[in-house]
All heavy atoms as atom14 arrays in JSON, in Angstrom:
{
  "sequence": "MRRCVSERVRVKGSGGIRDLDTVLAAREAGASRCGVSATEKIMEEAEKRFREGTL",
  "atom14_mask": [
    [1, 1, 1, 1, 1, 1, 1, 1, 0, 0, 0, 0, 0, 0],
    [1, 1, 1, 1, 1, 1, 1, 1, 1, 1, 1, 0, 0, 0],
    [1, 1, 1, 1, 1, 1, 1, 1, 1, 1, 1, 0, 0, 0],
    [1, 1, 1, 1, 1, 1, 0, 0, 0, 0, 0, 0, 0, 0],
    [1, 1, 1, 1, 1, 1, 1, 0, 0, 0, 0, 0, 0, 0],
    [1, 1, 1, 1, 1, 1, 0, 0, 0, 0, 0, 0, 0, 0],
    [1, 1, 1, 1, 1, 1, 1, 1, 1, 0, 0, 0, 0, 0],
    [1, 1, 1, 1, 1, 1, 1, 1, 1, 1, 1, 0, 0, 0],
    [1, 1, 1, 1, 1, 1, 1, 0, 0, 0, 0, 0, 0, 0],
    [1, 1, 1, 1, 1, 1, 1, 1, 1, 1, 1, 0, 0, 0],
    [1, 1, 1, 1, 1, 1, 1, 0, 0, 0, 0, 0, 0, 0],
    [1, 1, 1, 1, 1, 1, 1, 1, 1, 0, 0, 0, 0, 0],
    [1, 1, 1, 1, 0, 0, 0, 0, 0, 0, 0, 0, 0, 0],
    [1, 1, 1, 1, 1, 1, 0, 0, 0, 0, 0, 0, 0, 0],
    [1, 1, 1, 1, 0, 0, 0, 0, 0, 0, 0, 0, 0, 0],
    [1, 1, 1, 1, 0, 0, 0, 0, 0, 0, 0, 0, 0, 0],
    [1, 1, 1, 1, 1, 1, 1, 1, 0, 0, 0, 0, 0, 0],
    [1, 1, 1, 1, 1, 1, 1, 1, 1, 1, 1, 0, 0, 0],
    [1, 1, 1, 1, 1, 1, 1, 1, 0, 0, 0, 0, 0, 0],
    [1, 1, 1, 1, 1, 1, 1, 1, 0, 0, 0, 0, 0, 0],
    [1, 1, 1, 1, 1, 1, 1, 1, 0, 0, 0, 0, 0, 0],
    [1, 1, 1, 1, 1, 1, 1, 0, 0, 0, 0, 0, 0, 0],
    [1, 1, 1, 1, 1, 1, 1, 0, 0, 0, 0, 0, 0, 0],
    [1, 1, 1, 1, 1, 1, 1, 1, 0, 0, 0, 0, 0, 0],
    [1, 1, 1, 1, 1, 0, 0, 0, 0, 0, 0, 0, 0, 0],
    [1, 1, 1, 1, 1, 0, 0, 0, 0, 0, 0, 0, 0, 0],
    [1, 1, 1, 1, 1, 1, 1, 1, 1, 1, 1, 0, 0, 0],
    [1, 1, 1, 1, 1, 1, 1, 1, 1, 0, 0, 0, 0, 0],
    [1, 1, 1, 1, 1, 0, 0, 0, 0, 0, 0, 0, 0, 0],
    [1, 1, 1, 1, 0, 0, 0, 0, 0, 0, 0, 0, 0, 0],
    [1, 1, 1, 1, 1, 0, 0, 0, 0, 0, 0, 0, 0, 0],
    [1, 1, 1, 1, 1, 1, 0, 0, 0, 0, 0, 0, 0, 0],
    [1, 1, 1, 1, 1, 1, 1, 1, 1, 1, 1, 0, 0, 0],
    [1, 1, 1, 1, 1, 1, 0, 0, 0, 0, 0, 0, 0, 0],
    [1, 1, 1, 1, 0, 0, 0, 0, 0, 0, 0, 0, 0, 0],
    [1, 1, 1, 1, 1, 1, 1, 0, 0, 0, 0, 0, 0, 0],
    [1, 1, 1, 1, 1, 1, 0, 0, 0, 0, 0, 0, 0, 0],
    [1, 1, 1, 1, 1, 0, 0, 0, 0, 0, 0, 0, 0, 0],
    [1, 1, 1, 1, 1, 1, 1, 0, 0, 0, 0, 0, 0, 0],
    [1, 1, 1, 1, 1, 1, 1, 1, 1, 0, 0, 0, 0, 0],
    [1, 1, 1, 1, 1, 1, 1, 1, 1, 0, 0, 0, 0, 0],
    [1, 1, 1, 1, 1, 1, 1, 1, 0, 0, 0, 0, 0, 0],
    [1, 1, 1, 1, 1, 1, 1, 1, 0, 0, 0, 0, 0, 0],
    [1, 1, 1, 1, 1, 1, 1, 1, 1, 0, 0, 0, 0, 0],
    [1, 1, 1, 1, 1, 1, 1, 1, 1, 0, 0, 0, 0, 0],
    [1, 1, 1, 1, 1, 0, 0, 0, 0, 0, 0, 0, 0, 0],
    [1, 1, 1, 1, 1, 1, 1, 1, 1, 0, 0, 0, 0, 0],
    [1, 1, 1, 1, 1, 1, 1, 1, 1, 0, 0, 0, 0, 0],
    [1, 1, 1, 1, 1, 1, 1, 1, 1, 1, 1, 0, 0, 0],
    [1, 1, 1, 1, 1, 1, 1, 1, 1, 1, 1, 0, 0, 0],
    [1, 1, 1, 1, 1, 1, 1, 1, 1, 1, 1, 0, 0, 0],
    [1, 1, 1, 1, 1, 1, 1, 1, 1, 0, 0, 0, 0, 0],
    [1, 1, 1, 1, 0, 0, 0, 0, 0, 0, 0, 0, 0, 0],
    [1, 1, 1, 1, 1, 1, 1, 0, 0, 0, 0, 0, 0, 0],
    [1, 1, 1, 1, 1, 1, 1, 1, 0, 0, 0, 0, 0, 0]
  ],
  "atom14_positions": [
    [[0.83, -1.18, 0.0], [0.0, 0.0, 0.0], [0.88, 1.25, 0.0], [0.6, 2.19, -0.72], [-0.91, 0.0, 1.23], [-1.9, 1.14, 1.22], [-2.92, 1.27, 2.69], [-3.91, -0.17, 2.56], [0.0, 0.0, 0.0], [0.0, 0.0, 0.0], [0.0, 0.0, 0.0], [0.0, 0.0, 0.0], [0.0, 0.0, 0.0], [0.0, 0.0, 0.0]],
    [[1.92, 1.24, 0.78], [2.82, 2.4, 0.89], [3.37, 2.78, -0.48], [3.51, 3.94, -0.8], [3.95, 2.07, 1.87], [5.07, 3.08, 1.98], [4.73, 4.27, 2.86], [4.16, 5.33, 2.08], [3.3, 6.25, 2.51], [2.9, 6.25, 3.73], [2.83, 7.17, 1.73], [0.0, 0.0, 0.0], [0.0, 0.0, 0.0], [0.0, 0.0, 0.0]],
    [[3.69, 1.8, -1.3], [4.27, 2.08, -2.63], [3.25, 2.67, -3.59], [3.63, 3.27, -4.59], [4.84, 0.79, -3.22], [6.07, 0.3, -2.51], [6.59, -0.93, -3.18], [5.57, -1.98, -3.07], [5.81, -3.22, -2.7], [7.03, -3.59, -2.43], [4.85, -4.1, -2.61], [0.0, 0.0, 0.0], [0.0, 0.0, 0.0], [0.0, 0.0, 0.0]],
    [[1.97, 2.51, -3.3], [0.93, 2.94, -4.22], [0.36, 4.33, -3.95], [-0.45, 4.81, -4.72], [-0.22, 1.93, -4.2], [0.27, 0.3, -4.77], [0.0, 0.0, 0.0], [0.0, 0.0, 0.0], [0.0, 0.0, 0.0], [0.0, 0.0, 0.0], [0.0, 0.0, 0.0], [0.0, 0.0, 0.0], [0.0, 0.0, 0.0], [0.0, 0.0, 0.0]],
    [[0.76, 4.94, -2.86], [0.2, 6.24, -2.51], [1.31, 7.27, -2.33], [2.48, 6.93, -2.13], [-0.66, 6.17, -1.22], [-1.85, 5.27, -1.42], [0.17, 5.71, -0.04], [0.0, 0.0, 0.0], [0.0, 0.0, 0.0], [0.0, 0.0, 0.0], [0.0, 0.0, 0.0], [0.0, 0.0, 0.0], [0.0, 0.0, 0.0], [0.0, 0.0, 0.0]],
    [[0.94, 8.52, -2.37], [1.87, 9.62, -2.18], [2.52, 9.53, -0.8], [1.92, 9.03, 0.16], [1.12, 10.95, -2.31], [1.85, 12.01, -1.76], [0.0, 0.0, 0.0], [0.0, 0.0, 0.0], [0.0, 0.0, 0.0], [0.0, 0.0, 0.0], [0.0, 0.0, 0.0], [0.0, 0.0, 0.0], [0.0, 0.0, 0.0], [0.0, 0.0, 0.0]],
    [[3.73, 10.05, -0.68], [4.41, 10.09, 0.62], [3.65, 10.93, 1.64], [3.84, 10.79, 2.84], [5.83, 10.63, 0.46], [6.78, 9.66, -0.2], [7.0, 8.41, 0.64], [7.12, 8.51, 1.87], [7.03, 7.32, 0.05], [0.0, 0.0, 0.0], [0.0, 0.0, 0.0], [0.0, 0.0, 0.0], [0.0, 0.0, 0.0], [0.0, 0.0, 0.0]],
    [[2.78, 11.8, 1.15], [1.99, 12.65, 2.06], [0.83, 11.89, 2.69], [0.26, 12.34, 3.68], [1.47, 13.87, 1.32], [2.59, 14.77, 0.85], [2.12, 16.02, 0.2], [0.74, 15.97, -0.29], [0.22, 16.82, -1.13], [0.95, 17.8, -1.6], [-1.03, 16.72, -1.52], [0.0, 0.0, 0.0], [0.0, 0.0, 0.0], [0.0, 0.0, 0.0]],
    [[0.47, 10.75, 2.14], [-0.62, 9.95, 2.67], [-0.09, 9.07, 3.78], [0.92, 8.39, 3.63], [-1.25, 9.07, 1.55], [-2.29, 8.12, 2.12], [-1.83, 9.93, 0.46], [0.0, 0.0, 0.0], [0.0, 0.0, 0.0], [0.0, 0.0, 0.0], [0.0, 0.0, 0.0], [0.0, 0.0, 0.0], [0.0, 0.0, 0.0], [0.0, 0.0, 0.0]],
    [[-0.79, 9.1, 4.91], [-0.39, 8.25, 6.04], [-1.11, 6.91, 5.93], [-2.3, 6.86, 5.67], [-0.73, 8.94, 7.35], [0.1, 10.21, 7.52], [-0.27, 10.97, 8.75], [0.11, 10.18, 9.92], [-0.37, 10.41, 11.13], [-1.23, 11.37, 11.35], [0.01, 9.66, 12.16], [0.0, 0.0, 0.0], [0.0, 0.0, 0.0], [0.0, 0.0, 0.0]],
    [[-0.39, 5.83, 6.14], [-0.95, 4.48, 6.06], [-1.14, 3.95, 7.47], [-0.25, 4.05, 8.31], [0.0, 3.55, 5.27], [-0.5, 2.12, 5.28], [0.16, 4.04, 3.84], [0.0, 0.0, 0.0], [0.0, 0.0, 0.0], [0.0, 0.0, 0.0], [0.0, 0.0, 0.0], [0.0, 0.0, 0.0], [0.0, 0.0, 0.0], [0.0, 0.0, 0.0]],
    [[-2.32, 3.36, 7.72], [-2.63, 2.79, 9.03], [-2.68, 1.28, 8.92], [-3.45, 0.74, 8.13], [-3.96, 3.32, 9.54], [-4.38, 2.73, 10.87], [-5.74, 3.27, 11.28], [-6.2, 2.6, 12.57], [-7.56, 3.06, 12.92], [0.0, 0.0, 0.0], [0.0, 0.0, 0.0], [0.0, 0.0, 0.0], [0.0, 0.0, 0.0], [0.0, 0.0, 0.0]],
    [[-1.86, 0.61, 9.71], [-1.92, -0.84, 9.79], [-2.99, -1.23, 10.8], [-3.03, -0.67, 11.89], [0.0, 0.0, 0.0], [0.0, 0.0, 0.0], [0.0, 0.0, 0.0], [0.0, 0.0, 0.0], [0.0, 0.0, 0.0], [0.0, 0.0, 0.0], [0.0, 0.0, 0.0], [0.0, 0.0, 0.0], [0.0, 0.0, 0.0], [0.0, 0.0, 0.0]],
    [[-3.85, -2.16, 10.46], [-4.88, -2.6, 11.41], [-5.39, -3.97, 10.99], [-5.12, -4.45, 9.9], [-6.04, -1.6, 11.47], [-6.7, -1.53, 10.24], [0.0, 0.0, 0.0], [0.0, 0.0, 0.0], [0.0, 0.0, 0.0], [0.0, 0.0, 0.0], [0.0, 0.0, 0.0], [0.0, 0.0, 0.0], [0.0, 0.0, 0.0], [0.0, 0.0, 0.0]],
    [[-6.1, -4.58, 11.89], [-6.66, -5.9, 11.62], [-5.73, -7.0, 12.06], [-4.75, -7.29, 11.38], [0.0, 0.0, 0.0], [0.0, 0.0, 0.0], [0.0, 0.0, 0.0], [0.0, 0.0, 0.0], [0.0, 0.0, 0.0], [0.0, 0.0, 0.0], [0.0, 0.0, 0.0], [0.0, 0.0, 0.0], [0.0, 0.0, 0.0], [0.0, 0.0, 0.0]],
    [[-5.95, -7.57, 13.21], [-5.15, -8.68, 13.69], [-3.85, -8.28, 14.36], [-3.0, -9.13, 14.61], [0.0, 0.0, 0.0], [0.0, 0.0, 0.0], [0.0, 0.0, 0.0], [0.0, 0.0, 0.0], [0.0, 0.0, 0.0], [0.0, 0.0, 0.0], [0.0, 0.0, 0.0], [0.0, 0.0, 0.0], [0.0, 0.0, 0.0], [0.0, 0.0, 0.0]],
    [[-3.68, -7.01, 14.66], [-2.44, -6.58, 15.33], [-2.64, -6.74, 16.83], [-3.31, -5.95, 17.47], [-2.09, -5.13, 14.95], [-1.85, -5.03, 13.45], [-0.86, -4.66, 15.74], [-1.52, -3.64, 12.95], [0.0, 0.0, 0.0], [0.0, 0.0, 0.0], [0.0, 0.0, 0.0], [0.0, 0.0, 0.0], [0.0, 0.0, 0.0], [0.0, 0.0, 0.0]],
    [[-2.05, -7.81, 17.37], [-2.25, -8.15, 18.78], [-0.96, -8.3, 19.57], [-0.99, -8.67, 20.74], [-3.05, -9.45, 18.87], [-4.44, -9.33, 18.32], [-5.23, -10.63, 18.49], [-6.53, -10.51, 17.87], [-6.79, -10.8, 16.61], [-5.85, -11.27, 15.83], [-8.01, -10.66, 16.12], [0.0, 0.0, 0.0], [0.0, 0.0, 0.0], [0.0, 0.0, 0.0]],
    [[0.19, -8.07, 18.91], [1.45, -8.17, 19.64], [2.47, -7.19, 19.07], [2.29, -6.63, 17.99], [1.99, -9.6, 19.61], [2.23, -10.13, 18.22], [2.81, -9.41, 17.39], [1.84, -11.28, 17.96], [0.0, 0.0, 0.0], [0.0, 0.0, 0.0], [0.0, 0.0, 0.0], [0.0, 0.0, 0.0], [0.0, 0.0, 0.0], [0.0, 0.0, 0.0]],
    [[3.53, -6.98, 19.83], [4.54, -5.99, 19.47], [5.23, -6.33, 18.15], [5.47, -5.43, 17.33], [5.57, -5.85, 20.59], [6.68, -4.84, 20.36], [6.12, -3.44, 20.14], [7.67, -4.87, 21.51], [0.0, 0.0, 0.0], [0.0, 0.0, 0.0], [0.0, 0.0, 0.0], [0.0, 0.0, 0.0], [0.0, 0.0, 0.0], [0.0, 0.0, 0.0]],
    [[5.52, -7.58, 17.92], [6.21, -7.94, 16.68], [5.37, -7.6, 15.45], [5.92, -7.16, 14.43], [6.56, -9.43, 16.67], [7.68, -9.76, 17.65], [8.56, -8.9, 17.86], [7.67, -10.87, 18.21], [0.0, 0.0, 0.0], [0.0, 0.0, 0.0], [0.0, 0.0, 0.0], [0.0, 0.0, 0.0], [0.0, 0.0, 0.0], [0.0, 0.0, 0.0]],
    [[4.06, -7.73, 15.54], [3.19, -7.38, 14.43], [3.15, -5.87, 14.23], [3.14, -5.39, 13.09], [1.77, -7.95, 14.63], [1.88, -9.36, 14.89], [0.91, -7.74, 13.4], [0.0, 0.0, 0.0], [0.0, 0.0, 0.0], [0.0, 0.0, 0.0], [0.0, 0.0, 0.0], [0.0, 0.0, 0.0], [0.0, 0.0, 0.0], [0.0, 0.0, 0.0]],
    [[3.15, -5.11, 15.32], [3.22, -3.64, 15.22], [4.51, -3.25, 14.51], [4.5, -2.43, 13.58], [3.16, -2.97, 16.61], [3.48, -1.49, 16.51], [1.81, -3.18, 17.26], [0.0, 0.0, 0.0], [0.0, 0.0, 0.0], [0.0, 0.0, 0.0], [0.0, 0.0, 0.0], [0.0, 0.0, 0.0], [0.0, 0.0, 0.0], [0.0, 0.0, 0.0]],
    [[5.62, -3.82, 14.93], [6.91, -3.48, 14.33], [6.96, -3.87, 12.86], [7.52, -3.14, 12.03], [8.04, -4.15, 15.12], [8.18, -3.68, 16.58], [9.23, -4.52, 17.3], [8.49, -2.2, 16.66], [0.0, 0.0, 0.0], [0.0, 0.0, 0.0], [0.0, 0.0, 0.0], [0.0, 0.0, 0.0], [0.0, 0.0, 0.0], [0.0, 0.0, 0.0]],
    [[6.35, -5.0, 12.51], [6.31, -5.43, 11.11], [5.47, -4.46, 10.27], [5.85, -4.12, 9.14], [5.75, -6.85, 11.0], [0.0, 0.0, 0.0], [0.0, 0.0, 0.0], [0.0, 0.0, 0.0], [0.0, 0.0, 0.0], [0.0, 0.0, 0.0], [0.0, 0.0, 0.0], [0.0, 0.0, 0.0], [0.0, 0.0, 0.0], [0.0, 0.0, 0.0]],
    [[4.35, -4.0, 10.81], [3.52, -3.04, 10.09], [4.26, -1.73, 9.88], [4.21, -1.13, 8.8], [2.21, -2.79, 10.85], [0.0, 0.0, 0.0], [0.0, 0.0, 0.0], [0.0, 0.0, 0.0], [0.0, 0.0, 0.0], [0.0, 0.0, 0.0], [0.0, 0.0, 0.0], [0.0, 0.0, 0.0], [0.0, 0.0, 0.0], [0.0, 0.0, 0.0]],
    [[5.0, -1.29, 10.89], [5.79, -0.06, 10.77], [6.89, -0.24, 9.73], [7.14, 0.65, 8.93], [6.38, 0.32, 12.12], [5.36, 0.6, 13.22], [4.76, 1.94, 13.13], [5.86, 2.91, 13.23], [5.69, 4.21, 13.14], [4.51, 4.71, 12.98], [6.71, 5.02, 13.23], [0.0, 0.0, 0.0], [0.0, 0.0, 0.0], [0.0, 0.0, 0.0]],
    [[7.52, -1.38, 9.73], [8.58, -1.67, 8.75], [8.01, -1.69, 7.33], [8.69, -1.28, 6.38], [9.23, -3.02, 9.07], [10.35, -3.42, 8.15], [11.58, -2.54, 8.27], [11.82, -1.97, 9.35], [12.32, -2.43, 7.27], [0.0, 0.0, 0.0], [0.0, 0.0, 0.0], [0.0, 0.0, 0.0], [0.0, 0.0, 0.0], [0.0, 0.0, 0.0]],
    [[6.77, -2.12, 7.2], [6.13, -2.18, 5.89], [5.63, -0.82, 5.42], [5.18, -0.68, 4.29], [4.96, -3.16, 5.93], [0.0, 0.0, 0.0], [0.0, 0.0, 0.0], [0.0, 0.0, 0.0], [0.0, 0.0, 0.0], [0.0, 0.0, 0.0], [0.0, 0.0, 0.0], [0.0, 0.0, 0.0], [0.0, 0.0, 0.0], [0.0, 0.0, 0.0]],
    [[5.72, 0.2, 6.28], [5.36, 1.54, 5.86], [4.2, 2.19, 6.58], [3.85, 3.33, 6.3], [0.0, 0.0, 0.0], [0.0, 0.0, 0.0], [0.0, 0.0, 0.0], [0.0, 0.0, 0.0], [0.0, 0.0, 0.0], [0.0, 0.0, 0.0], [0.0, 0.0, 0.0], [0.0, 0.0, 0.0], [0.0, 0.0, 0.0], [0.0, 0.0, 0.0]],
    [[3.58, 1.49, 7.53], [2.49, 2.09, 8.29], [3.04, 3.17, 9.21], [4.08, 2.98, 9.85], [1.77, 1.03, 9.12], [0.0, 0.0, 0.0], [0.0, 0.0, 0.0], [0.0, 0.0, 0.0], [0.0, 0.0, 0.0], [0.0, 0.0, 0.0], [0.0, 0.0, 0.0], [0.0, 0.0, 0.0], [0.0, 0.0, 0.0], [0.0, 0.0, 0.0]],
    [[2.37, 4.31, 9.26], [2.8, 5.39, 10.15], [2.05, 5.34, 11.48], [2.4, 6.03, 12.42], [2.58, 6.74, 9.49], [1.23, 6.92, 9.14], [0.0, 0.0, 0.0], [0.0, 0.0, 0.0], [0.0, 0.0, 0.0], [0.0, 0.0, 0.0], [0.0, 0.0, 0.0], [0.0, 0.0, 0.0], [0.0, 0.0, 0.0], [0.0, 0.0, 0.0]],
    [[1.02, 4.5, 11.54], [0.24, 4.32, 12.76], [-0.43, 2.96, 12.69], [-0.52, 2.35, 11.63], [-0.79, 5.42, 12.92], [-1.68, 5.53, 11.71], [-2.46, 6.79, 11.7], [-3.07, 6.9, 10.38], [-3.86, 7.87, 10.03], [-4.14, 8.81, 10.89], [-4.38, 7.91, 8.85], [0.0, 0.0, 0.0], [0.0, 0.0, 0.0], [0.0, 0.0, 0.0]],
    [[-0.91, 2.47, 13.83], [-1.53, 1.16, 13.87], [-2.78, 1.19, 14.73], [-2.81, 1.84, 15.76], [-0.57, 0.12, 14.46], [0.85, -0.24, 13.43], [0.0, 0.0, 0.0], [0.0, 0.0, 0.0], [0.0, 0.0, 0.0], [0.0, 0.0, 0.0], [0.0, 0.0, 0.0], [0.0, 0.0, 0.0], [0.0, 0.0, 0.0], [0.0, 0.0, 0.0]],
    [[-3.78, 0.45, 14.3], [-4.97, 0.21, 15.1], [-4.79, -1.16, 15.73], [-4.63, -2.14, 15.01], [0.0, 0.0, 0.0], [0.0, 0.0, 0.0], [0.0, 0.0, 0.0], [0.0, 0.0, 0.0], [0.0, 0.0, 0.0], [0.0, 0.0, 0.0], [0.0, 0.0, 0.0], [0.0, 0.0, 0.0], [0.0, 0.0, 0.0], [0.0, 0.0, 0.0]],
    [[-4.77, -1.22, 17.04], [-4.48, -2.48, 17.72], [-5.62, -2.85, 18.65], [-6.39, -2.02, 19.09], [-3.16, -2.41, 18.51], [-2.0, -2.08, 17.59], [-3.23, -1.39, 19.63], [0.0, 0.0, 0.0], [0.0, 0.0, 0.0], [0.0, 0.0, 0.0], [0.0, 0.0, 0.0], [0.0, 0.0, 0.0], [0.0, 0.0, 0.0], [0.0, 0.0, 0.0]],
    [[-5.7, -4.14, 18.96], [-6.75, -4.63, 19.86], [-6.19, -5.05, 21.21], [-6.95, -5.49, 22.06], [-7.49, -5.79, 19.2], [-6.59, -6.82, 18.86], [0.0, 0.0, 0.0], [0.0, 0.0, 0.0], [0.0, 0.0, 0.0], [0.0, 0.0, 0.0], [0.0, 0.0, 0.0], [0.0, 0.0, 0.0], [0.0, 0.0, 0.0], [0.0, 0.0, 0.0]],
    [[-4.9, -4.92, 21.42], [-4.27, -5.35, 22.68], [-3.25, -4.31, 23.13], [-2.08, -4.64, 23.37], [-3.63, -6.71, 22.49], [0.0, 0.0, 0.0], [0.0, 0.0, 0.0], [0.0, 0.0, 0.0], [0.0, 0.0, 0.0], [0.0, 0.0, 0.0], [0.0, 0.0, 0.0], [0.0, 0.0, 0.0], [0.0, 0.0, 0.0], [0.0, 0.0, 0.0]],
    [[-3.68, -3.08, 23.28], [-2.77, -1.98, 23.6], [-1.95, -2.24, 24.86], [-0.73, -2.06, 24.87], [-3.55, -0.67, 23.76], [-4.31, -0.43, 22.57], [-2.61, 0.5, 24.0], [0.0, 0.0, 0.0], [0.0, 0.0, 0.0], [0.0, 0.0, 0.0], [0.0, 0.0, 0.0], [0.0, 0.0, 0.0], [0.0, 0.0, 0.0], [0.0, 0.0, 0.0]],
    [[-2.61, -2.67, 25.93], [-1.9, -2.88, 27.19], [-0.81, -3.95, 27.05], [0.33, -3.74, 27.48], [-2.89, -3.28, 28.28], [-2.25, -3.36, 29.65], [-3.26, -3.61, 30.76], [-4.48, -3.64, 30.49], [-2.81, -3.79, 31.9], [0.0, 0.0, 0.0], [0.0, 0.0, 0.0], [0.0, 0.0, 0.0], [0.0, 0.0, 0.0], [0.0, 0.0, 0.0]],
    [[-1.14, -5.06, 26.42], [-0.16, -6.15, 26.22], [1.02, -5.65, 25.37], [2.18, -5.93, 25.69], [-0.84, -7.32, 25.53], [0.1, -8.45, 25.19], [-0.59, -9.52, 24.37], [0.42, -10.52, 23.86], [-0.09, -11.36, 22.81], [0.0, 0.0, 0.0], [0.0, 0.0, 0.0], [0.0, 0.0, 0.0], [0.0, 0.0, 0.0], [0.0, 0.0, 0.0]],
    [[0.73, -4.92, 24.31], [1.78, -4.43, 23.41], [2.69, -3.46, 24.14], [3.92, -3.53, 24.03], [1.15, -3.8, 22.16], [0.48, -4.89, 21.31], [2.19, -3.03, 21.35], [-0.42, -4.37, 20.22], [0.0, 0.0, 0.0], [0.0, 0.0, 0.0], [0.0, 0.0, 0.0], [0.0, 0.0, 0.0], [0.0, 0.0, 0.0], [0.0, 0.0, 0.0]],
    [[2.11, -2.55, 24.91], [2.91, -1.57, 25.64], [3.76, -2.22, 26.72], [4.91, -1.84, 26.93], [2.02, -0.48, 26.24], [1.39, 0.42, 25.2], [2.6, 1.18, 24.08], [3.58, 2.13, 25.24], [0.0, 0.0, 0.0], [0.0, 0.0, 0.0], [0.0, 0.0, 0.0], [0.0, 0.0, 0.0], [0.0, 0.0, 0.0], [0.0, 0.0, 0.0]],
    [[3.23, -3.22, 27.4], [4.01, -3.93, 28.41], [5.22, -4.61, 27.77], [6.33, -4.57, 28.31], [3.14, -4.96, 29.14], [2.16, -4.32, 30.1], [1.16, -5.31, 30.67], [1.16, -6.5, 30.27], [0.36, -4.88, 31.53], [0.0, 0.0, 0.0], [0.0, 0.0, 0.0], [0.0, 0.0, 0.0], [0.0, 0.0, 0.0], [0.0, 0.0, 0.0]],
    [[5.02, -5.24, 26.62], [6.13, -5.89, 25.91], [7.15, -4.85, 25.44], [8.36, -5.07, 25.55], [5.62, -6.7, 24.73], [6.69, -7.43, 23.95], [7.4, -8.52, 24.74], [6.86, -9.02, 25.74], [8.52, -8.89, 24.33], [0.0, 0.0, 0.0], [0.0, 0.0, 0.0], [0.0, 0.0, 0.0], [0.0, 0.0, 0.0], [0.0, 0.0, 0.0]],
    [[6.68, -3.72, 24.93], [7.59, -2.67, 24.48], [8.42, -2.13, 25.64], [9.64, -1.93, 25.51], [6.81, -1.54, 23.81], [0.0, 0.0, 0.0], [0.0, 0.0, 0.0], [0.0, 0.0, 0.0], [0.0, 0.0, 0.0], [0.0, 0.0, 0.0], [0.0, 0.0, 0.0], [0.0, 0.0, 0.0], [0.0, 0.0, 0.0], [0.0, 0.0, 0.0]],
    [[7.79, -1.89, 26.77], [8.51, -1.4, 27.95], [9.53, -2.41, 28.43], [10.66, -2.05, 28.78], [7.52, -1.06, 29.07], [6.69, 0.18, 28.76], [5.55, 0.39, 29.74], [5.25, -0.51, 30.54], [4.97, 1.48, 29.7], [0.0, 0.0, 0.0], [0.0, 0.0, 0.0], [0.0, 0.0, 0.0], [0.0, 0.0, 0.0], [0.0, 0.0, 0.0]],
    [[9.16, -3.69, 28.44], [10.08, -4.75, 28.86], [11.29, -4.8, 27.94], [12.44, -4.83, 28.4], [9.36, -6.09, 28.83], [10.22, -7.28, 29.19], [9.41, -8.57, 29.13], [10.26, -9.77, 29.44], [10.55, -10.58, 28.28], [0.0, 0.0, 0.0], [0.0, 0.0, 0.0], [0.0, 0.0, 0.0], [0.0, 0.0, 0.0], [0.0, 0.0, 0.0]],
    [[11.06, -4.79, 26.63], [12.17, -4.83, 25.68], [13.03, -3.58, 25.76], [14.25, -3.66, 25.63], [11.64, -5.01, 24.25], [11.05, -6.36, 23.99], [10.76, -6.51, 22.52], [9.91, -7.63, 22.24], [9.57, -7.99, 21.01], [10.0, -7.3, 19.96], [8.78, -9.04, 20.82], [0.0, 0.0, 0.0], [0.0, 0.0, 0.0], [0.0, 0.0, 0.0]],
    [[12.41, -2.44, 25.99], [13.17, -1.19, 26.12], [14.1, -1.28, 27.33], [15.29, -0.92, 27.23], [12.21, 0.01, 26.26], [12.93, 1.32, 26.35], [13.44, 1.93, 25.22], [13.09, 1.94, 27.58], [14.1, 3.13, 25.3], [13.76, 3.15, 27.67], [14.26, 3.74, 26.53], [0.0, 0.0, 0.0], [0.0, 0.0, 0.0], [0.0, 0.0, 0.0]],
    [[13.58, -1.74, 28.47], [14.4, -1.9, 29.67], [15.57, -2.86, 29.43], [16.67, -2.66, 29.93], [13.57, -2.4, 30.84], [12.7, -1.36, 31.49], [12.11, -1.86, 32.8], [11.4, -3.13, 32.7], [10.12, -3.28, 32.39], [9.38, -2.23, 32.15], [9.57, -4.49, 32.34], [0.0, 0.0, 0.0], [0.0, 0.0, 0.0], [0.0, 0.0, 0.0]],
    [[15.32, -3.92, 28.67], [16.34, -4.92, 28.38], [17.3, -4.47, 27.3], [18.33, -5.13, 27.06], [15.67, -6.23, 27.94], [14.84, -6.89, 29.01], [14.02, -8.05, 28.49], [13.88, -8.21, 27.26], [13.52, -8.83, 29.34], [0.0, 0.0, 0.0], [0.0, 0.0, 0.0], [0.0, 0.0, 0.0], [0.0, 0.0, 0.0], [0.0, 0.0, 0.0]],
    [[16.96, -3.38, 26.6], [17.8, -2.91, 25.51], [17.64, -3.72, 24.23], [18.52, -3.7, 23.37], [0.0, 0.0, 0.0], [0.0, 0.0, 0.0], [0.0, 0.0, 0.0], [0.0, 0.0, 0.0], [0.0, 0.0, 0.0], [0.0, 0.0, 0.0], [0.0, 0.0, 0.0], [0.0, 0.0, 0.0], [0.0, 0.0, 0.0], [0.0, 0.0, 0.0]],
    [[16.5, -4.39, 24.08], [16.29, -5.23, 22.9], [15.21, -4.69, 21.97], [14.81, -5.38, 21.03], [15.91, -6.66, 23.32], [14.7, -6.62, 24.09], [17.02, -7.31, 24.13], [0.0, 0.0, 0.0], [0.0, 0.0, 0.0], [0.0, 0.0, 0.0], [0.0, 0.0, 0.0], [0.0, 0.0, 0.0], [0.0, 0.0, 0.0], [0.0, 0.0, 0.0]],
    [[14.76, -3.5, 22.22], [13.73, -2.92, 21.36], [14.34, -2.2, 20.2], [15.25, -1.46, 20.29], [12.84, -1.94, 22.14], [11.7, -1.31, 21.36], [10.74, -2.36, 20.83], [10.95, -0.34, 22.25], [0.0, 0.0, 0.0], [0.0, 0.0, 0.0], [0.0, 0.0, 0.0], [0.0, 0.0, 0.0], [0.0, 0.0, 0.0], [0.0, 0.0, 0.0]]
  ]
}
């Protein structure tokens, strides 16, 4: 999708995003934001990885 639209268009990844790895994959694919169904779980994992230096 990112390749098909202007750089000025923001792409939102959504649908089935329930973990941090999927969020990161959507961002890598060009999404500038994500609609998620497990915000608390994702944020806890992100904080854990940040503390460990693995994010």
